[in-house]
SEPATOR-487069 format. One record per residue (C-alpha): x, y, z; residue number from 1; residue in three letters. Coordinates in Angstrom, 2 decimals. Example, Ala and Ser with C-alpha at 12.3 -4.5 7.8 and 13.67 -1.06 7.14 Angstrom:
[[12.30,-4.50,7.80],1,'Ala']
[[13.67,-1.06,7.14],2,'Ser']
***
This chain:
[[-10.99,22.83,7.56],1,'Met']
[[-8.22,23.91,5.48],2,'Leu']
[[-7.06,26.66,7.51],3,'Asn']
[[-6.52,23.75,10.52],4,'Ser']
[[-2.91,24.14,11.70],5,'Lys']
[[-0.39,21.84,10.31],6,'Ile']
[[2.29,20.09,12.30],7,'Asn']
[[5.01,20.15,9.77],8,'Tyr']
[[7.42,18.39,12.13],9,'Glu']
[[5.34,15.36,12.56],10,'Glu']
[[6.98,12.16,11.44],11,'Thr']
[[6.38,8.96,10.10],12,'Gly']
[[8.13,6.00,8.59],13,'Ile']
[[8.33,6.35,4.64],14,'Val']
[[9.65,3.30,2.89],15,'Phe']
[[9.42,4.44,-0.84],16,'Asn']
[[8.66,7.69,-2.98],17,'Met']
[[6.92,6.42,-6.33],18,'Gln']
[[7.02,9.52,-8.93],19,'Arg']
[[5.08,10.07,-12.19],20,'Phe']
[[2.54,7.29,-11.23],21,'Ser']
[[-0.58,7.00,-13.55],22,'Ile']
[[-2.27,4.11,-12.00],23,'His']
[[-2.77,5.15,-8.50],24,'Asp']
[[-5.45,8.49,-9.16],25,'Gly']
[[-6.19,10.94,-11.85],26,'Pro']
[[-3.37,12.72,-13.42],27,'Gly']
[[0.18,12.52,-12.52],28,'Ile']
[[0.78,11.58,-9.28],29,'Arg']
[[3.51,10.74,-6.44],30,'Thr']
[[3.02,7.85,-4.12],31,'Ile']
[[4.24,7.74,-0.67],32,'Ala']
[[4.61,4.49,0.71],33,'Phe']
[[4.11,4.24,4.91],34,'Leu']
[[5.45,1.58,6.76],35,'Lys']
[[3.21,-0.94,8.68],36,'Gly']
[[0.33,-2.92,7.80],37,'Cys']
[[-2.22,-5.11,10.35],38,'Pro']
[[-3.01,-7.35,7.04],39,'Leu']
[[-0.33,-10.12,6.30],40,'Thr']
[[-2.06,-10.94,2.94],41,'Cys']
[[-0.59,-14.22,1.32],42,'Asp']
[[-0.25,-12.36,-2.19],43,'Trp']
[[1.34,-9.05,-0.59],44,'Cys']
[[3.98,-7.69,-3.40],45,'Ser']
[[5.38,-5.35,-0.58],46,'Asn']
[[6.39,-7.65,2.29],47,'Pro']
[[8.80,-4.57,3.45],48,'Glu']
[[5.87,-2.73,4.38],49,'Ser']
[[4.51,-4.89,6.95],50,'His']
[[6.45,-4.14,9.96],51,'Lys']
[[6.15,-0.30,10.97],52,'Lys']
[[9.76,0.46,12.07],53,'Lys']
[[12.65,0.33,9.28],54,'Pro']
[[14.25,-2.54,8.20],55,'Glu']
[[17.48,-3.81,6.73],56,'Val']
[[17.00,-5.46,3.26],57,'Met']
[[19.88,-7.74,1.65],58,'Phe']
[[20.60,-8.50,-2.07],59,'Asn']
[[22.78,-11.36,-2.34],60,'Leu']
[[23.65,-10.18,-6.19],61,'Asn']
[[25.29,-7.38,-4.93],62,'Asn']
[[27.10,-8.53,-1.80],63,'Cys']
[[30.86,-8.87,-2.15],64,'Lys']
[[31.85,-10.25,1.15],65,'Gly']
[[33.54,-7.75,2.62],66,'Cys']
[[32.09,-8.35,6.10],67,'Arg']
[[32.39,-4.75,7.14],68,'Lys']
[[28.40,-4.72,7.82],69,'Cys']
[[29.18,-7.63,10.63],70,'Glu']
[[32.17,-5.63,11.74],71,'Lys']
[[29.94,-2.36,12.80],72,'Val']
[[26.76,-4.07,14.19],73,'Cys']
[[27.30,-4.09,17.96],74,'Ala']
[[24.14,-6.35,18.41],75,'Leu']
[[25.68,-9.21,16.14],76,'Gly']
[[22.34,-8.54,14.13],77,'Ala']
[[24.43,-9.36,10.78],78,'Ile']
[[24.73,-13.34,10.61],79,'Asp']
[[26.61,-14.74,7.46],80,'Phe']
[[25.36,-18.14,7.97],81,'Ser']
[[21.57,-16.93,7.18],82,'Leu']
[[21.05,-16.71,3.61],83,'Pro']
[[19.23,-13.23,4.20],84,'His']
[[22.42,-12.31,6.40],85,'Arg']
[[20.08,-10.27,8.86],86,'Val']
[[18.40,-11.49,11.96],87,'Asn']
[[15.41,-9.62,12.03],88,'Gln']
[[14.39,-10.91,15.18],89,'Asp']
[[18.02,-8.84,16.55],90,'Ile']
[[18.16,-5.83,14.15],91,'Cys']
[[16.60,-2.70,15.66],92,'Thr']
[[17.14,-0.91,11.74],93,'Gly']
[[20.02,1.35,13.19],94,'Cys']
[[21.46,1.80,9.53],95,'Gly']
[[25.01,1.22,10.42],96,'Lys']
[[25.63,-1.63,8.67],97,'Cys']
[[23.83,-0.20,5.56],98,'Val']
[[26.34,3.16,5.98],99,'Glu']
[[29.30,0.90,4.89],100,'Val']
[[27.80,-1.31,2.63],101,'Cys']
[[28.99,0.58,-0.87],102,'Phe']
[[28.08,-2.12,-3.09],103,'Pro']
[[24.52,-1.57,-1.58],104,'Arg']
[[24.39,-5.65,-0.57],105,'Gly']
[[22.33,-4.15,2.43],106,'Leu']
[[19.69,-1.51,2.31],107,'Val']
[[17.44,0.43,4.19],108,'Met']
[[13.50,0.12,3.52],109,'Ser']
[[11.99,2.65,5.78],110,'Gly']
[[12.86,5.98,7.00],111,'Asn']
[[11.79,8.54,9.47],112,'Lys']
[[10.91,11.41,7.69],113,'Arg']
[[8.66,14.84,8.53],114,'Met']
[[6.33,16.12,6.98],115,'Val']
[[8.31,19.25,5.87],116,'Glu']
[[10.95,16.79,4.05],117,'Glu']
[[8.12,15.21,2.30],118,'Val']
[[6.07,18.32,1.28],119,'Ile']
[[9.77,19.57,-0.04],120,'Lys']
[[10.28,16.45,-2.26],121,'Asp']
[[6.89,16.67,-3.66],122,'Leu']
[[7.06,20.23,-4.42],123,'Lys']
[[9.59,18.98,-7.52],124,'Lys']
[[6.66,17.63,-9.26],125,'Asp']
[[4.11,20.22,-8.33],126,'Ser']
[[3.97,21.68,-11.56],127,'Thr']
[[3.43,17.86,-13.32],128,'Gln']
[[0.06,17.64,-10.79],129,'Tyr']
[[-1.30,21.04,-12.08],130,'Arg']
[[-1.04,20.43,-15.51],131,'Arg']
[[-2.07,16.83,-15.42],132,'Ser']
[[-4.87,17.22,-12.49],133,'Gly']
[[-2.77,14.79,-10.34],134,'Gly']
[[-1.60,15.01,-6.98],135,'Gly']
[[-0.32,12.58,-4.10],136,'Ile']
[[-1.36,9.42,-3.26],137,'Thr']
[[-0.74,7.78,0.16],138,'Leu']
[[-0.27,3.64,0.10],139,'Ser']
[[1.84,1.18,2.12],140,'Gly']
[[1.65,-0.75,4.09],141,'Gly']
[[-1.51,0.70,5.70],142,'Glu']
[[-1.35,4.55,5.91],143,'Pro']
[[-4.25,4.36,8.34],144,'Leu']
[[-1.61,2.87,10.89],145,'Leu']
[[0.39,6.12,10.75],146,'Gln']
[[-2.64,8.09,11.25],147,'Gln']
[[-0.99,11.74,12.33],148,'Asp']
[[1.64,11.44,9.83],149,'Phe']
[[-0.82,10.74,7.44],150,'Ser']
[[-3.24,13.56,8.46],151,'Glu']
[[-0.82,16.08,8.51],152,'Glu']
[[0.74,15.16,5.32],153,'Leu']
[[-2.56,15.31,3.28],154,'Leu']
[[-3.56,18.63,5.23],155,'Lys']
[[-0.12,20.09,3.83],156,'Ala']
[[-1.02,18.57,0.26],157,'Cys']
[[-4.54,20.12,0.62],158,'Lys']
[[-3.21,23.48,1.73],159,'Ala']
[[-0.96,23.35,-1.50],160,'Leu']
[[-4.00,22.94,-3.41],161,'Gly']
[[-3.09,19.37,-4.57],162,'Trp']
[[-5.47,16.44,-5.36],163,'His']
[[-4.91,13.56,-2.54],164,'Thr']
[[-5.83,9.70,-2.74],165,'Ala']
[[-5.10,7.30,-0.28],166,'Met']
[[-4.84,3.36,-0.73],167,'Glu']
[[-6.26,1.98,2.22],168,'Thr']
[[-7.74,-1.64,3.48],169,'Thr']
[[-9.91,0.60,6.16],170,'Ala']
[[-9.14,-1.64,8.71],171,'Phe']
[[-8.77,1.06,11.13],172,'Ala']
[[-10.77,2.28,14.59],173,'Lys']
[[-13.63,4.57,13.59],174,'Lys']
[[-12.44,7.65,14.94],175,'Asp']
[[-9.31,7.10,12.76],176,'Val']
[[-11.40,7.06,9.52],177,'Ile']
[[-13.18,10.03,10.79],178,'Glu']
[[-10.13,12.40,11.22],179,'Lys']
[[-8.12,11.33,8.18],180,'Val']
[[-10.61,10.85,5.49],181,'Ile']
[[-11.89,14.07,5.28],182,'Pro']
[[-8.58,15.08,4.04],183,'Trp']
[[-8.78,12.70,1.19],184,'Val']
[[-10.19,13.66,-2.25],185,'Asp']
[[-10.23,10.02,-3.46],186,'Leu']
[[-10.01,6.83,-1.59],187,'Val']
[[-8.89,4.02,-3.43],188,'Leu']
[[-10.70,1.20,-1.00],189,'Leu']
[[-9.47,-2.63,-0.86],190,'Asp']
[[-12.29,-4.96,-0.69],191,'Ile']
[[-10.33,-8.70,-1.13],192,'Lys']
[[-13.59,-10.84,0.01],193,'Ser']
[[-16.91,-10.56,1.53],194,'Ile']
[[-16.39,-14.15,3.20],195,'Asp']
[[-15.36,-13.65,6.27],196,'Ala']
[[-13.43,-16.97,7.32],197,'Ser']
[[-12.05,-16.96,3.82],198,'Gln']
[[-10.97,-12.92,4.35],199,'His']
[[-9.19,-14.15,8.00],200,'Lys']
[[-7.66,-17.37,6.38],201,'Arg']
[[-5.67,-15.37,3.80],202,'Tyr']
[[-4.98,-11.63,5.16],203,'Thr']
[[-4.84,-12.75,8.82],204,'Gly']
[[-7.59,-10.48,10.28],205,'Val']
[[-11.58,-10.34,9.94],206,'Asn']
[[-13.29,-8.12,7.53],207,'Asn']
[[-15.74,-6.82,9.90],208,'Glu']
[[-14.31,-3.91,10.61],209,'Ile']
[[-13.19,-3.27,6.97],210,'Ile']
[[-16.87,-3.98,5.52],211,'Leu']
[[-18.41,-1.33,8.48],212,'Glu']
[[-15.67,1.56,7.70],213,'Asn']
[[-16.64,1.04,3.78],214,'Ala']
[[-20.06,2.67,5.10],215,'Lys']
[[-18.35,5.36,7.00],216,'Thr']
[[-16.20,6.58,4.45],217,'Ile']
[[-19.56,6.52,2.09],218,'Ala']
[[-21.12,8.57,4.45],219,'Gln']
[[-18.48,11.29,4.64],220,'Leu']
[[-19.08,12.12,0.97],221,'Gly']
[[-15.29,11.41,-0.39],222,'Val']
[[-15.12,9.78,-3.61],223,'Glu']
[[-14.49,5.96,-3.73],224,'Ile']
[[-13.24,3.41,-6.00],225,'Ile']
[[-13.02,-0.08,-5.12],226,'Val']
[[-10.26,-2.05,-5.79],227,'Arg']
[[-10.08,-5.97,-5.71],228,'Val']
[[-6.94,-7.88,-6.08],229,'Pro']
[[-8.10,-11.12,-8.06],230,'Val']
[[-6.07,-14.16,-6.70],231,'Ile']
[[-6.67,-17.75,-8.03],232,'Pro']
[[-7.57,-20.19,-4.90],233,'Met']
[[-9.13,-17.13,-3.16],234,'Phe']
[[-11.48,-14.86,-4.97],235,'Asn']
[[-11.11,-15.19,-8.96],236,'Ala']
[[-14.37,-16.55,-8.85],237,'Asp']
[[-18.16,-15.67,-9.84],238,'Glu']
[[-19.52,-15.55,-6.59],239,'Lys']
[[-16.62,-14.07,-4.84],240,'Ser']
[[-16.57,-11.27,-7.51],241,'Ile']
[[-20.30,-10.80,-7.56],242,'Arg']
[[-20.75,-10.52,-3.50],243,'Asp']
[[-18.12,-7.76,-3.64],244,'Ile']
[[-20.23,-5.79,-6.78],245,'Ala']
[[-23.33,-6.09,-4.53],246,'Asn']
[[-21.73,-4.90,-1.34],247,'Phe']
[[-20.14,-2.19,-3.45],248,'Thr']
[[-23.59,-1.36,-5.07],249,'Lys']
[[-25.09,-1.43,-1.33],250,'Ser']
[[-22.75,1.53,-0.89],251,'Leu']
[[-24.80,4.08,-2.66],252,'Gly']
[[-22.05,6.09,-3.86],253,'Val']
[[-19.14,3.99,-5.53],254,'Val']
[[-19.63,4.47,-9.28],255,'Lys']
[[-16.39,2.15,-10.30],256,'Glu']
[[-14.29,-0.65,-9.70],257,'Leu']
[[-11.23,-1.83,-10.43],258,'His']
[[-10.06,-5.59,-10.67],259,'Leu']
[[-6.24,-5.95,-10.21],260,'Leu']
[[-5.20,-9.37,-11.60],261,'Pro']
[[-2.65,-11.43,-9.50],262,'Tyr']
[[1.27,-10.63,-10.18],263,'His']
[[4.32,-12.22,-8.73],264,'Arg']
[[6.56,-9.22,-8.72],265,'Leu']
[[7.67,-8.49,-5.42],266,'Gly']
[[8.72,-12.30,-4.63],267,'Val']
[[12.51,-11.37,-4.45],268,'Asn']
[[11.77,-9.21,-1.83],269,'Lys']
[[10.71,-11.96,0.45],270,'Tyr']
[[13.82,-13.36,0.11],271,'Glu']
[[16.04,-10.25,0.84],272,'Cys']
[[13.94,-10.00,4.38],273,'Ile']
[[14.09,-13.68,5.38],274,'Gly']
[[10.42,-14.49,4.59],275,'Lys']
[[8.95,-17.26,2.80],276,'His']
[[6.57,-16.48,-0.03],277,'Tyr']
[[3.00,-18.09,0.76],278,'Pro']
[[1.54,-18.55,-2.59],279,'Ile']
[[2.73,-21.87,-4.54],280,'Arg']
[[4.84,-21.27,-7.48],281,'Pro']
[[1.74,-22.89,-9.65],282,'Asn']
[[-0.82,-20.26,-9.16],283,'Ile']
[[-0.46,-18.25,-11.96],284,'Lys']
[[-2.03,-14.64,-13.02],285,'Thr']
[[-5.63,-14.81,-14.28],286,'Pro']
[[-6.21,-15.27,-17.84],287,'Ser']
[[-7.56,-12.18,-19.94],288,'Glu']
[[-10.51,-14.16,-20.85],289,'Asp']
[[-11.15,-14.83,-16.70],290,'Thr']
[[-10.57,-11.16,-16.12],291,'Met']
[[-13.12,-10.02,-18.87],292,'Met']
[[-15.53,-12.69,-17.44],293,'Lys']
[[-15.37,-11.30,-13.90],294,'Leu']
[[-15.47,-7.62,-15.28],295,'Lys']
[[-18.65,-8.69,-17.07],296,'Gly']
[[-20.18,-9.80,-13.84],297,'Ile']
[[-19.17,-6.72,-12.20],298,'Val']
[[-20.89,-4.46,-14.78],299,'Glu']
[[-24.18,-6.58,-14.62],300,'Ser']
[[-24.44,-5.20,-11.02],301,'Val']
[[-24.48,-1.73,-12.64],302,'Gly']
[[-20.79,-0.84,-11.29],303,'Ile']
[[-18.63,0.56,-14.03],304,'Lys']
[[-15.19,-1.74,-14.14],305,'Cys']
[[-12.02,-2.01,-15.29],306,'Ser']
[[-9.17,-4.47,-15.41],307,'Val']
[[-5.76,-3.41,-13.97],308,'Gly']
[[-6.72,-0.05,-12.01],309,'Gly']
[[-6.06,2.34,-15.19],310,'His']
[[-7.76,5.61,-14.91],311,'Phe']
[[-9.31,7.32,-17.89],312,'Gly']
[[-10.59,4.20,-19.14],313,'Glu']
[[-13.90,3.92,-20.83],314,'Asn']
***
């Protein structure tokens, strides 16, 4: 399979490349964040990942009010009557306003990149991958939404001998799962809730496809770690976590589950793209005691569990 032809000219929309990560797979890694997600989770810390297309984000603290951006926008998408300046319903993400905004009041989230370009960037850290047993992790957004780009990028990484991982909701067609996942060494699988109505209410989609695809991934023989964002008023309770742990156990091949406590990092990003953060300010990060109790529930089912998703923990 590693001899399969690689299309280095395949393009995708990448909105961030995070180097030297130690939380999204073994060793030292680079995370490639891809644009586009079919879910709209209330607690999402990357709202700029929701749309597949590039987006212009506004930072009021950097704006000098020069209005150069307004002058170069032929579509009239720059509107100084808006607190976030950019009318996202009109903006096409051409980036002309960003080019003239030297204070970086306007920045582009997402750029079209070829597999060849991304690989060139990744090679800068290849020594770290080799020494630490690290590699590349695809995240988002949802990488499976850009299935062709993800597949070619993963193939290119495997051809170089790098470890590959993917953070995914598994909300995709079965044929996409079967096409892309075999190129992944480790799947970091988001399981948010077993309750169908609860899942639909807070993420915008049903969980039937996700749970079925989890079974498919398990059958493909790929290493899986289940990751659970622990959100108060959603799933930060004994029954919800026990249900997820039991489902994880039923997959038969998953040995580890990570509980990720809710945080409010990324709230400011909502303002930058003119969105309202859905979760009320009084919803706080679960206490350490709460997280330890939930960890105990997972372990009682027979699944190794860590809080925070750190690798290499006992």
